[in-house]
ZAROTOR-656578 format. One record per residue (C-alpha): x, y, z negated; residue number from 1; residue in one letter. Coordinates in steps of 0.5 Angstrom, whole numbers. Layout:
BEGIN
    px    py    pz   n res
     X     Y     Z NUM   a
...
This chain:
BEGIN
    px    py    pz   n res
     0     0     0   1   m
     6     5    -2   2   m
     9     3     5   3   r
     3     5     9   4   r
     2    11     5   5   w
     9    13     7   6   r
     8    11    14   7   e
     2    15    15   8   s
     1    22    17   9   e
     0    24    10  10   w
     7    21     8  11   g
    10    24    14  12   r
     7    31    13  13   a
     9    31     6  14   r
    17    29     7  15   r
    17    34    12  16   q
    15    40     7  17   r
    20    37     2  18   k
    25    38     7  19   e
    23    45    10  20   a
    25    51     7  21   k
    19    54     8  22   s
    12    50     8  23   p
     9    50    14  24   a
     1    51    14  25   r
    -2    47    19  26   r
    -8    41    20  27   w
    -5    34    19  28   v
    -8    30    25  29   g
   -14    26    23  30   t
   -13    25    16  31   s
   -19    28    14  32   f
   -24    24    18  33   d
   -29    22    13  34   v
   -28    15     9  35   g
   -21    14    13  36   l
   -16    12     8  37   f
    -9     9    10  38   l
   -12     7    16  39   g
   -18     4    13  40   v
   -25     6    14  41   n
   -27     5     7  42   v
   -35     7     8  43   i
   -36     4    14  44   e
   -41    -2    14  45   e
   -42    -6    20  46   a
   -49    -6    23  47   p
   -53   -12    23  48   r
   -54   -15    30  49   r
   -60   -12    34  50   g
   -59    -5    30  51   d
   -58     1    34  52   s
   -55     8    31  53   a
   -62    11    32  54   d
   -65     5    28  55   e
   -60     6    23  56   v
   -61    13    22  57   l
   -68    13    21  58   t
   -69     7    17  59   r
   -70     8     9  60   p
   -64     6     5  61   s
   -66     0     1  62   a
   -65     0    -7  63   s
   -61    -6    -9  64   h
   -65    -6   -16  65   h
   -71    -8   -12  66   g
   -77    -4    -9  67   s
   -84    -2   -11  68   s
   -90    -3    -8  69   a
   -92     2    -3  70   g
   -88     8    -1  71   a
   -83    11    -5  72   e
   -83    18    -8  73   t
   -77    22    -8  74   f
   -75    27   -14  75   v
   -69    31   -16  76   t
   -64    28   -21  77   a
   -59    34   -22  78   p
   -52    32   -24  79   s
   -52    38   -29  80   h
   -57    41   -33  81   a
   -54    48   -32  82   s
   -56    53   -27  83   h
   -52    57   -23  84   t
   -56    62   -19  85   p
   -50    66   -16  86   t
   -46    60   -13  87   a
   -44    60    -6  88   h
   -48    57    -1  89   a
   -43    51     0  90   d
   -45    48    -6  91   r
   -48    41    -6  92   p
   -56    41    -6  93   s
   -61    36    -7  94   f
   -66    33    -2  95   l
   -73    31    -3  96   w
   -78    28     2  97   k
   -85    26     0  98   h
   -89    20     3  99   s
   -97    20     5 100   h
  -100    15     1 101   d
  -105    13    -4 102   e
  -100    15   -10 103   n
  -100    22    -7 104   s
  -102    25   -14 105   h
   -95    23   -17 106   l
   -91    28   -12 107   r
   -86    33   -15 108   s
   -88    40   -15 109   n
   -82    42   -11 110   y
   -82    39    -4 111   a
   -78    41     3 112   v
   -80    41    10 113   d
   -83    34    12 114   e
   -78    34    18 115   e
   -72    33    13 116   e
   -69    27    13 117   p
   -70    21     8 118   r
   -64    20     3 119   p
   -59    15     5 120   v
   -55    11     0 121   s
   -48    12     0 122   a
   -46     5     2 123   s
   -50     7     9 124   s
   -46     7    15 125   s
   -49    14    17 126   t
   -48    17    10 127   a
   -43    22    14 128   a
   -49    24    19 129   l
   -53    27    13 130   l
   -54    35    14 131   r
   -53    38     8 132   p
   -59    43     6 133   t
   -58    50     5 134   t
   -60    54    -2 135   r
   -66    57     2 136   d
   -69    50     3 137   n
   -69    49    -5 138   l
   -72    52   -11 139   p
   -68    55   -16 140   s
   -68    49   -21 141   e
   -65    44   -16 142   a
   -59    48   -16 143   l
   -53    46   -20 144   t
   -46    46   -21 145   d
   -41    40   -18 146   i
   -38    36   -23 147   p
   -31    38   -25 148   t
   -25    33   -23 149   r
   -23    29   -29 150   p
   -19    32   -34 151   r
   -12    29   -35 152   l
   -12    30   -42 153   s
   -18    25   -42 154   d
   -15    18   -44 155   s
   -21    15   -40 156   l
   -21    18   -34 157   s
   -23    13   -28 158   p
   -20    12   -22 159   l
   -21    19   -18 160   p
   -24    19   -11 161   h
   -20    20    -4 162   s
   -19    27    -2 163   d
   -22    26     5 164   g
   -28    22     2 165   r
   -35    25     2 166   l
   -37    25    -5 167   k
   -44    23    -7 168   k
   -49    22   -13 169   t
   -55    17   -11 170   n
   -59    17   -17 171   v
   -65    12   -17 172   h
   -71    13   -22 173   v
   -76     8   -23 174   s
   -82    10   -28 175   f
   -86     4   -31 176   s
   -91     4   -37 177   d
   -90     0   -43 178   g
   -92    -7   -40 179   k
   -87    -7   -35 180   g
   -92    -5   -29 181   g
   -88     0   -24 182   k
   -91     6   -23 183   i
   -86    10   -18 184   r
   -79    10   -16 185   n
   -75    16   -14 186   s
   -68    18   -11 187   d
   -64    24   -11 188   a
   -57    25    -7 189   i
   -51    30    -9 190   v
   -46    31    -3 191   e
   -39    34    -4 192   e
   -35    37     1 193   s
   -28    35     2 194   p
   -22    39    -1 195   v
   -18    43     4 196   a
   -12    40     6 197   p
    -7    46     4 198   e
   -10    44    -3 199   e
    -9    37    -3 200   v
    -1    37     0 201   l
     1    43    -5 202   s
    -1    38   -11 203   r
     5    36   -15 204   t
     6    32   -22 205   g
     0    31   -26 206   n
    -5    34   -20 207   a
    -3    28   -16 208   v
    -7    23   -21 209   q
   -14    26   -19 210   d
   -13    25   -11 211   s
   -12    18    -7 212   s
    -5    18    -8 213   a
    -6    18   -16 214   g
   -11    12   -15 215   a
    -6     8   -12 216   v
    -1     9   -17 217   e
    -6     8   -23 218   q
   -10     2   -25 219   a
   -12     3   -32 220   s
   -12     8   -38 221   i
    -6     5   -41 222   e
    -2     7   -34 223   d
    -4    14   -35 224   q
     1    15   -42 225   v
     8    13   -43 226   d
    11     8   -47 227   w
    11    11   -54 228   g
     6    16   -53 229   d
     0    16   -58 230   v
    -7    16   -55 231   i
   -11    16   -61 232   m
   -10    16   -68 233   r
   -14    17   -75 234   d
   -14    15   -82 235   r
   -19     9   -83 236   m
   -21     4   -88 237   l
   -19    -2   -86 238   v
   -21    -9   -88 239   k
   -17   -15   -86 240   v
   -19   -22   -86 241   s
   -15   -29   -84 242   s
   -18   -36   -82 243   s
   -14   -42   -80 244   e
   -20   -43   -75 245   v
   -18   -41   -68 246   g
   -25   -40   -65 247   i
   -29   -34   -68 248   m
   -36   -32   -66 249   p
   -36   -28   -60 250   v
   -40   -23   -63 251   d
   -37   -22   -70 252   f
   -42   -18   -74 253   d
   -44   -18   -81 254   e
   -49   -23   -80 255   s
   -44   -28   -77 256   r
   -39   -26   -83 257   n
   -44   -28   -88 258   r
   -44   -35   -85 259   t
   -37   -36   -83 260   t
   -33   -40   -88 261   g
   -26   -41   -90 262   h
   -24   -33   -89 263   l
   -19   -30   -94 264   q
   -21   -23   -95 265   n
   -17   -17   -97 266   e
   -20   -11  -100 267   n
   -21    -5   -97 268   w
   -15     0   -95 269   a
   -14     6   -92 270   e
    -9     6   -86 271   l
    -6    10   -81 272   i
    -9     7   -74 273   v
    -5     9   -68 274   v
    -7     7   -61 275   w
    -1     6   -57 276   r
     0     4   -50 277   k
    -3    -4   -50 278   d
    -3    -4   -58 279   r
    -6    -2   -64 280   l
    -1     0   -70 281   e
    -3     0   -77 282   l
     1     4   -82 283   y
     1     4   -90 284   k
     5     7   -95 285   d
    12     4   -97 286   h
    11     0  -104 287   s
    18     3  -105 288   t
    18    10  -107 289   p
    22    14  -103 290   g
    23     9   -97 291   k
    19    14   -93 292   d
    24    19   -93 293   w
    30    14   -92 294   l
    27    10   -86 295   t
    23    17   -83 296   g
    17    13   -82 297   h
    11     9   -85 298   k
    11     2   -86 299   e
     8    -2   -80 300   l
     3    -7   -83 301   a
    -1   -10   -77 302   f
     0   -10   -70 303   v
    -7   -11   -66 304   v
    -5   -13   -58 305   p
   -10   -10   -54 306   l
    -7   -13   -47 307   g
    -8   -20   -50 308   s
   -14   -25   -47 309   s
   -15   -27   -54 310   t
   -17   -20   -57 311   t
   -24   -19   -58 312   r
   -28   -13   -60 313   l
   -35   -13   -63 314   s
   -39    -8   -67 315   l
   -40   -10   -74 316   y
   -45    -6   -77 317   s
   -49    -1   -73 318   f
   -52     2   -80 319   v
   -44     4   -82 320   d
   -42     4   -75 321   l
   -36     0   -77 322   t
   -33    -4   -71 323   f
   -28   -11   -71 324   c
   -22   -13   -67 325   l
   -21   -21   -67 326   i
   -14   -23   -65 327   c
    -8   -28   -67 328   p
    -3   -25   -71 329   p
     3   -21   -68 330   a
     9   -17   -69 331   k
    13   -13   -66 332   l
    20   -15   -64 333   r
    26   -12   -61 334   n
    25    -8   -55 335   h
    29    -7   -49 336   s
    29    -1   -44 337   r
    25     3   -49 338   g
    19    -2   -49 339   r
    17    -7   -55 340   w
    15   -14   -54 341   f
    10   -18   -58 342   f
    11   -25   -62 343   s
     6   -29   -65 344   s
     8   -31   -72 345   t
     2   -36   -74 346   e
    -3   -40   -71 347   k
    -9   -36   -75 348   d
   -14   -31   -73 349   t
   -14   -24   -76 350   q
   -20   -20   -77 351   i
   -20   -13   -77 352   f
   -26    -9   -79 353   v
   -25    -1   -78 354   f
   -29     4   -82 355   k
   -27    11   -79 356   p
   -30    17   -84 357   r
   -34    20   -78 358   c
   -39    17   -75 359   r
   -38    21   -68 360   s
   -31    19   -68 361   r
   -32    12   -69 362   a
   -37    12   -63 363   v
   -31    15   -59 364   d
   -26    10   -62 365   w
   -31     4   -60 366   f
   -33     7   -53 367   w
   -26     8   -51 368   k
   -23     1   -53 369   l
   -29    -2   -50 370   w
   -28     1   -44 371   r
   -20    -1   -44 372   n
   -22    -8   -46 373   l
   -26    -9   -39 374   g
   -33    -6   -41 375   g
   -37    -4   -35 376   q
   -43     0   -34 377   l
   -49    -3   -32 378   p
   -53    -2   -26 379   p
   -58     2   -29 380   s
   -60     5   -36 381   l
   -67     4   -39 382   d
   -70    10   -43 383   v
   -76     9   -47 384   r
   -81    14   -49 385   c
   -85    12   -56 386   p
   -90    17   -56 387   a
   -93    15   -49 388   l
   -90     8   -50 389   d
   -87     8   -43 390   t
   -80     7   -40 391   r
   -76    10   -35 392   i
   -71     6   -31 393   k
   -65    11   -28 394   i
   -60     8   -24 395   d
   -52     9   -26 396   i
   -49    12   -19 397   p
   -42     9   -18 398   n
   -42     5   -24 399   h
   -37     0   -22 400   e
   -32     6   -20 401   s
   -33    13   -22 402   d
   -35    14   -29 403   v
   -34    21   -29 404   m
   -40    22   -24 405   t
   -44    18   -29 406   a
   -42    22   -34 407   y
   -45    29   -31 408   s
   -51    25   -29 409   v
   -52    23   -36 410   f
   -51    29   -40 411   s
   -57    30   -45 412   p
   -60    36   -42 413   q
   -60    33   -35 414   n
   -63    26   -38 415   v
   -68    30   -42 416   v
   -70    34   -36 417   r
   -71    28   -31 418   l
   -75    24   -36 419   c
   -80    30   -38 420   e
   -81    31   -30 421   r
   -83    24   -29 422   n
   -87    24   -36 423   l
   -91    30   -33 424   r
   -95    25   -29 425   e
   -98    21   -35 426   m
  -105    22   -37 427   p
  -103    23   -44 428   d
   -97    27   -43 429   y
  -101    34   -44 430   d
  -104    31   -51 431   v
   -98    28   -54 432   l
   -92    31   -51 433   i
   -94    38   -48 434   k
   -98    41   -54 435   q
   -92    39   -58 436   r
   -87    43   -54 437   l
   -91    49   -53 438   q
   -92    49   -61 439   a
   -84    50   -61 440   g
   -82    42   -61 441   g
   -77    39   -56 442   s
   -75    32   -54 443   l
   -68    29   -56 444   e
   -65    23   -54 445   l
   -63    17   -59 446   a
   -60    10   -59 447   w
   -64     5   -63 448   r
   -62    -1   -66 449   f
   -68    -5   -70 450   d
   -71     1   -75 451   t
   -64     5   -74 452   n
   -64    11   -70 453   l
   -57    15   -68 454   d
   -59    22   -65 455   w
   -55    24   -59 456   v
   -53    31   -63 457   w
   -46    32   -62 458   r
   -43    34   -56 459   l
   -36    35   -58 460   e
   -31    31   -62 461   d
   -28    33   -68 462   v
   -23    36   -65 463   q
   -27    41   -61 464   g
   -27    37   -54 465   q
   -33    35   -50 466   p
   -36    28   -51 467   r
   -38    27   -44 468   d
   -40    20   -46 469   w
   -45    22   -52 470   s
   -50    19   -48 471   v
   -47    13   -45 472   l
   -43    11   -51 473   s
   -49     7   -53 474   g
   -49     2   -48 475   l
   -43    -1   -52 476   a
   -47    -1   -58 477   l
   -48    -9   -58 478   k
   -49   -12   -65 479   q
   -50   -20   -66 480   g
   -52   -21   -58 481   g
   -57   -15   -58 482   r
   -56    -8   -55 483   s
   -58    -2   -57 484   a
   -63     2   -53 485   h
   -64     9   -51 486   l
   -70    13   -53 487   e
   -73    20   -51 488   l
   -77    22   -58 489   r
   -80    28   -60 490   l
   -76    32   -65 491   r
   -79    31   -72 492   a
   -78    34   -78 493   h
   -80    33   -85 494   q
   -88    33   -86 495   r
   -91    39   -88 496   t
   -98    36   -87 497   r
  -101    29   -88 498   i
  -108    26   -87 499   h
  -112    21   -92 500   l
  -116    15   -90 501   k
  -122    19   -91 502   d
  -120    24   -86 503   g
  -118    30   -91 504   t
  -112    34   -88 505   r
  -107    36   -94 506   l
  -102    42   -92 507   d
   -96    43   -96 508   e
   -97    48  -101 509   p
   -92    54  -102 510   p
   -87    53  -108 511   a
   -86    57  -114 512   v
   -81    60  -118 513   e
   -80    65  -124 514   g
   -77    66  -131 515   f
   -80    63  -137 516   l
   -78    61  -144 517   e
   -79    54  -146 518   r
   -82    53  -153 519   i
   -79    48  -157 520   r
   -84    44  -161 521   p
   -80    42  -167 522   n
   -76    49  -168 523   s
   -80    53  -165 524   q
   -74    56  -161 525   t
   -75    60  -155 526   r
   -70    58  -149 527   q
   -70    62  -143 528   p
   -70    58  -136 529   v
   -71    59  -129 530   y
   -76    54  -126 531   l
   -76    53  -118 532   v
   -80    48  -114 533   v
   -76    44  -108 534   h
   -79    39  -104 535   d
   -84    36  -110 536   g
   -78    37  -116 537   y
   -78    42  -121 538   l
   -71    44  -123 539   f
   -69    48  -129 540   s
   -63    53  -128 541   l
   -60    58  -133 542   p
   -62    65  -132 543   p
   -55    67  -130 544   a
   -55    63  -124 545   h
   -62    64  -122 546   a
   -60    66  -115 547   h
   -67    70  -115 548   t
   -70    72  -108 549   p
   -69    79  -105 550   p
   -74    84  -107 551   p
   -80    85  -103 552   p
   -80    90   -98 553   g
   -73    89   -94 554   l
   -74    88   -87 555   a
   -72    80   -85 556   p
   -66    79   -81 557   t
   -65    73   -76 558   e
   -61    69   -81 559   d
   -67    70   -86 560   a
   -69    62   -86 561   r
   -61    60   -87 562   r
   -60    65   -92 563   i
   -66    62   -96 564   e
   -64    55   -95 565   v
   -57    57   -98 566   r
   -60    60  -104 567   r
   -64    54  -105 568   g
   -58    50  -105 569   t
   -54    54  -110 570   r
   -60    53  -114 571   q
   -60    46  -114 572   i
   -52    46  -115 573   l
   -53    50  -121 574   r
   -59    46  -124 575   a
   -58    43  -131 576   s
   -64    39  -130 577   g
   -70    36  -126 578   v
   -77    33  -126 579   s
   -81    30  -121 580   d
   -88    33  -120 581   l
   -91    26  -119 582   r
   -89    25  -127 583   g
   -94    31  -129 584   i
  -101    28  -130 585   v
  -104    35  -133 586   a
  -102    43  -132 587   v
  -106    46  -137 588   r
  -107    53  -141 589   r
  -104    52  -148 590   a
  -110    52  -153 591   f
  -106    50  -160 592   q
  -102    55  -164 593   l
   -97    50  -166 594   i
   -94    46  -160 595   p
   -94    39  -160 596   r
   -89    34  -158 597   h
   -93    29  -155 598   a
  -101    28  -153 599   a
  -105    23  -150 600   e
  -106    22  -143 601   r
  -113    24  -140 602   p
  -116    19  -136 603   g
  -111    13  -139 604   g
  -108     9  -133 605   d
  -112    11  -128 606   t
  -108    11  -121 607   p
  -112    17  -118 608   d
  -112    22  -124 609   w
  -110    28  -120 610   e
  -117    27  -116 611   d
  -121    27  -123 612   r
  -125    33  -125 613   d
  -120    33  -131 614   g
  -114    35  -127 615   f
  -118    41  -123 616   w
  -122    43  -129 617   e
  -123    51  -129 618   a
  -118    55  -134 619   v
  -121    59  -139 620   e
  -121    66  -138 621   r
  -122    72  -142 622   t
  -122    79  -142 623   e
  -116    80  -145 624   g
  -112    77  -140 625   d
  -113    82  -135 626   d
  -111    87  -140 627   q
  -105    84  -142 628   d
   -99    89  -139 629   p
   -94    84  -141 630   g
   -87    84  -144 631   g
   -86    87  -151 632   e
   -91    93  -149 633   l
   -97    88  -149 634   g
   -94    85  -156 635   m
   -94    92  -159 636   v
  -102    93  -157 637   q
  -104    87  -161 638   v
  -105    85  -168 639   q
  -105    77  -167 640   d
   -98    76  -164 641   k
   -98    69  -165 642   v
  -105    68  -161 643   r
  -103    72  -155 644   l
   -96    68  -154 645   r
  -101    62  -154 646   m
  -105    65  -149 647   r
   -99    67  -145 648   r
   -97    60  -145 649   s
   -98    54  -141 650   f
   -96    46  -142 651   e
   -94    40  -137 652   l
   -97    34  -140 653   l
   -92    28  -137 654   l
   -94    21  -136 655   n
   -89    19  -141 656   t
   -94    23  -146 657   g
   -89    29  -147 658   h
   -91    36  -147 659   v
   -87    41  -145 660   v
   -89    49  -146 661   r
   -87    55  -143 662   f
   -89    62  -144 663   e
   -89    67  -138 664   a
   -89    74  -138 665   y
   -96    76  -139 666   s
  -103    72  -139 667   c
  -104    73  -131 668   q
   -97    70  -130 669   v
   -99    64  -134 670   a
  -105    63  -130 671   l
  -102    64  -123 672   e
   -97    58  -125 673   w
  -102    54  -127 674   i
  -106    55  -120 675   m
   -99    54  -116 676   r
   -97    48  -120 677   l
  -103    44  -119 678   r
  -104    43  -112 679   p
   -96    42  -111 680   l
   -97    36  -116 681   v
  -103    33  -112 682   s
  -100    34  -105 683   y
   -93    31  -107 684   w
   -96    25  -111 685   k
  -100    23  -105 686   k
   -95    25  -100 687   r
   -90    20  -103 688   h
   -96    15  -103 689   q
   -97    16   -95 690   f
   -89    15   -94 691   d
   -89     9   -98 692   a
   -95     6   -94 693   h
   -91     8   -87 694   n
   -85     5   -89 695   e
   -89    -2   -91 696   m
   -92    -1   -84 697   d
   -85     0   -80 698   l
   -82    -6   -84 699   a
   -88   -11   -82 700   h
   -89    -9   -75 701   f
   -81    -9   -73 702   s
   -79   -15   -77 703   t
   -86   -19   -77 704   g
   -85   -21   -84 705   r
   -92   -22   -88 706   t
   -94   -17   -92 707   r
   -94   -18  -100 708   i
  -101   -16  -101 709   t
  -105   -17   -95 710   p
  -109   -12   -92 711   q
  -117   -13   -93 712   t
  -123    -9   -91 713   h
  -128    -8   -97 714   v
  -134    -9   -91 715   v
  -132   -13   -85 716   e
  -136   -11   -79 717   s
  -136   -13   -72 718   d
  -133    -6   -70 719   d
  -127    -7   -74 720   t
  -120    -6   -70 721   a
  -116   -12   -72 722   p
  -109   -10   -74 723   e
  -103   -10   -69 724   p
   -99   -16   -68 725   l
   -92   -15   -70 726   p
   -87   -13   -65 727   d
   -79   -12   -66 728   p
   -79    -8   -59 729   d
   -85    -4   -62 730   a
   -85     4   -60 731   s
   -85     6   -68 732   l
   -86    14   -67 733   p
   -86    14   -74 734   e
   -79    12   -75 735   l
   -77    19   -73 736   s
   -79    22   -79 737   f
   -75    17   -83 738   f
   -69    20   -79 739   f
   -71    27   -79 740   n
   -68    33   -76 741   w
   -68    37   -82 742   c
   -62    33   -84 743   v
   -58    35   -78 744   l
   -61    42   -78 745   d
   -60    44   -85 746   d
   -68    46   -85 747   c
   -69    45   -92 748   r
   -64    46   -99 749   p
   -65    39  -100 750   i
   -63    34   -94 751   l
   -65    28   -98 752   k
   -68    26  -105 753   c
   -71    20  -108 754   g
   -70    15  -114 755   k
   -65    10  -113 756   i
   -61     5  -118 757   f
   -53     7  -119 758   g
   -47     6  -123 759   r
   -40     9  -123 760   k
   -35     4  -121 761   g
   -36    -4  -121 762   l
   -38    -5  -128 763   w
   -43    -4  -132 764   g
   -51    -4  -131 765   p
   -55     0  -126 766   y
   -58     6  -128 767   q
   -64     9  -125 768   q
   -62    16  -122 769   l
   -65    22  -118 770   q
   -60    23  -112 771   l
   -60    29  -109 772   v
   -57    30  -102 773   l
   -55    38  -101 774   v
   -50    41   -96 775   s
   -44    37   -97 776   g
   -45    35  -104 777   v
   -49    29  -108 778   l
   -52    31  -114 779   v
   -54    25  -119 780   q
   -59    26  -125 781   y
   -60    20  -130 782   r
   -68    18  -131 783   i
   -69    17  -138 784   t
   -76    17  -142 785   e
   -74    20  -148 786   k
   -72    27  -144 787   t
   -77    31  -140 788   s
   -72    34  -135 789   f
   -67    29  -133 790   h
   -60    32  -134 791   h
   -54    31  -129 792   r
   -50    25  -129 793   r
   -43    26  -128 794   h
   -40    31  -123 795   k
   -43    32  -116 796   p
   -40    28  -111 797   i
   -36    32  -106 798   n
   -37    28   -99 799   l
   -30    31   -96 800   l
   -26    26   -95 801   d
   -31    20   -97 802   a
   -33    14   -94 803   y
   -40    10   -94 804   v
   -40     3   -93 805   c
   -47    -2   -94 806   s
   -49    -9   -93 807   g
   -45   -15   -93 808   y
   -38   -12   -93 809   i
   -40    -8   -99 810   a
   -43   -14  -103 811   a
   -36   -17  -101 812   q
   -33   -11  -105 813   y
   -36   -13  -112 814   l
   -33   -17  -117 815   p
   -34   -25  -117 816   e
   -40   -27  -120 817   g
   -44   -20  -119 818   q
   -46   -22  -112 819   y
   -50   -29  -110 820   n
   -51   -29  -102 821   a
   -56   -35  -103 822   d
   -60   -32  -109 823   a
   -67   -31  -106 824   p
   -70   -25  -105 825   s
   -76   -22  -110 826   v
   -82   -19  -109 827   a
   -82   -12  -112 828   r
   -88    -7  -113 829   r
   -86     1  -115 830   y
   -91     6  -118 831   p
   -92    10  -111 832   d
   -95     3  -108 833   g
   -88     1  -104 834   l
   -88    -7  -104 835   e
   -81   -10  -101 836   t
   -77   -16  -102 837   e
   -71   -14   -99 838   d
   -65   -18  -101 839   s
   -59   -15  -105 840   e
   -54   -14   -99 841   e
   -60   -10   -95 842   n
   -61    -5  -101 843   t
   -53    -4  -103 844   l
   -49     2  -101 845   f
   -42     4  -103 846   m
   -39    11  -103 847   i
   -31    12  -104 848   w
   -29    19  -105 849   f
   -24    24  -108 850   r
   -25    27  -115 851   s
   -26    34  -117 852   q
   -19    35  -119 853   s
   -16    34  -113 854   q
   -21    39  -109 855   f
   -21    44  -114 856   g
   -29    44  -116 857   g
   -35    46  -112 858   i
   -36    53  -111 859   d
   -44    52  -110 860   a
   -44    56  -104 861   s
   -49    52  -101 862   g
   -46    51   -95 863   d
   -41    46   -92 864   s
   -36    51   -90 865   q
   -36    53   -97 866   g
   -33    46  -100 867   i
   -26    47  -102 868   s
   -21    43   -99 869   a
   -15    40  -103 870   p
    -8    44  -102 871   h
    -4    38   -99 872   g
    -5    32   -96 873   v
    -7    26  -101 874   p
    -3    20   -99 875   p
    -6    13   -97 876   l
    -5    10  -103 877   s
    -8    15  -107 878   a
   -14    12  -112 879   k
   -21    14  -110 880   r
   -27    14  -114 881   k
   -33     9  -113 882   l
   -40    10  -113 883   a
   -45     4  -112 884   v
   -52     5  -111 885   f
   -58     0  -109 886   r
   -64     3  -106 887   t
   -71     0  -106 888   r
   -72    -3   -99 889   s
   -67    -4   -93 890   k
   -70     2   -89 891   l
   -69     7   -95 892   e
   -62     4   -95 893   r
   -61     6   -88 894   d
   -64    12   -88 895   a
   -59    14   -94 896   w
   -53    12   -91 897   v
   -55    15   -84 898   w
   -56    22   -88 899   a
   -50    22   -92 900   i
   -46    20   -86 901   n
   -49    26   -82 902   s
   -47    30   -88 903   e
   -40    28   -87 904   i
   -40    29   -80 905   e
   -42    37   -81 906   k
   -37    37   -87 907   v
   -31    34   -83 908   v
   -32    39   -77 909   r
   -33    45   -82 910   a
   -26    43   -85 911   a
   -23    42   -78 912   r
   -16    45   -80 913   e
   -15    40   -86 914   w
   -18    34   -82 915   e
   -12    36   -77 916   d
    -7    36   -82 917   k
    -9    29   -85 918   v
   -10    26   -78 919   r
    -3    28   -76 920   e
     0    27   -83 921   a
     5    21   -83 922   g
    11    19   -79 923   e
    10    13   -74 924   l
    15     8   -72 925   r
    19    10   -65 926   k
    17     5   -60 927   t
């Protein structure tokens, strides 16, 4: 091939230019004939017998994915979502053609002349005869930028096209309903003009890699770097296992690990993982102090050969985004001519499980390793729409050769626009999607595996470089032989409205906050406090750290909402206690001069006590309530000061029997607290019950497990609709609320909150906690029956430089005897109505984190950027603290792990400079 290149007109012209003192500008023969590369026409297709040129030109191109019944309808499939109205007229454009048939109502709104030629596939021999359309023929929405050439810094840039070849993007879209019935197909073609010969011949060095000459010299990703150069490096938690059995399961994941015996496991260790040429190198600190300085590099602990045919890559856990590499043991022996070679040590098999700290970084590692180890793109990609229970099939153009074209076509904005354009033809689109979009909603992409969602929301990596594979990277996420699938979902936030079984609609009431004085029942002492309600939880703060709202009358700013969220976060970080509004059974006006410590619950153990008349009974009012000016001025005007203080007070009767009395500024303020708290208590109690029923429905329909308590109708009738059968592939639109965008967009001060069981370290009993996730921090409150407000437990957990693991690999970290894999699951029922029987490993997750002394404390700024980073880079062998948590169900565990990982993602990007120092810390072995 190289000899033919040197003897070609291109090679001779290049030699003449090098020998000449002044480069000549002239055309080089027929070197720019379309499709002619080194004397071979790479796009010419031999015509079939009996076909003439005219017949080939007019025949419609056949899709290799099959054709639907009836004529096809062609719509636009742009390769970019951005518009460039000022682009030149020689930019590529798209072709439409609408057919006249019974499906005419499905036509696109944008059409060109019926005399325009039908699009022809890139493999057709008449592709060079297509007449490019001009900008005057097309609407402004079809105009798009040309995909840029692959950046040389991208370690996964594919083999580039020939310079003289007419570049095309042929996208085929198949639209079908949820039952697999095809509705229509559509195609679009993108053409790119050839590059000028002067530009091609003037290329030198790295610029040749993007040309046909570079295509001859490059064969894979590893050929683009020199020996010893680092492709990627990061700090990760790594778990190493070994087995004497030479054959391991092909798709080794946590379920296969659970059933694989004779494994020798080592504990988690933080290592430096370096990708070099054809191997991964894993470094650790030297056990001897000072040896790093003497040798000039870290100790090379393990080597994973990527070029070996026995090395296999698999996804270990979709929840944690941990991946696994299986290979025989190997080490580096003496090098020759600057290269190191591998040598096998034993016949065992080594299993490496990698846990990067950042989820998007883990996806980048897995995607690039998958591509390097031979992972190929499929011919098409299905996009499901749960709201309409339908799916759209989009062909991946040039999936076997040109991945950059696939990147440009499958950008998030482009895929959303393409799917939305086709979904408009659905009869229920206006009701289920259009109204939500007009109300300010948006459509987002998410990869789903079982009942887990991974939203496509980070388009740049942790170093600020674009992630062109942000959509297509989900194709590599295959766990246990099952692949994740892409879904187009409406962006969902936390619920603010619920509908009860009787059709009653409940909207979330506004929160309340203010200064009060807590009256202690025994000593009658007054404790100034500041109470504030956030997401159904009543927080108690010292008045000095109240972070009160701005005074009324100020003009709102553009960042008013974000400032309000940050203020609420500061309040939670400064709170000394918290109480769940669901634990309040009565909010009443004080009626006793001397407060009591406890009282009998009204209504006994009635489950729906908030619907009783006693809870909503009218508050006694007197004429003196309106005449009370408040404060000390009101005290001076009356003689019976004790009775006035009682009239200014209200009480909270808790489900534990405790009574908490607060005194307000005036009688009117006390009455307003009562009227505000009652709707909040009722709403959040019903809201948690609503969420519990939804969670049980999701678990039933997705897994097919029978309900612990079967659902029965009080009165059976013929028109009673039967319950849908369980379906693992069901659409499950409600899943978006468990993985809602409030966590990603920081819409609320509390990102996630709930009751959980936890302990500090690996020993000791589990304690019931109120776990609160705010910006970059986890706050824990210990729940006890003796206290009215749950006090904070330990110091907050800083998520900077933290790791999260769950499932079986977390259960293996427990000391011997604490976890029994064969223990039967026990059915459990909780006060909000949640019933579950998930096993222990499906409810377990752990967090490894740094102590507050290493970070200098939390500054309570209410923002991820306000978290202080350590001054130096902690060593690999530095000890971490461990927190072990158990949730009530698997779905809750998955939602917690996803929320914490999403917050770690934001913290890592906020502390980018420190993360870069950590990533580059530690000298490597020179190879």
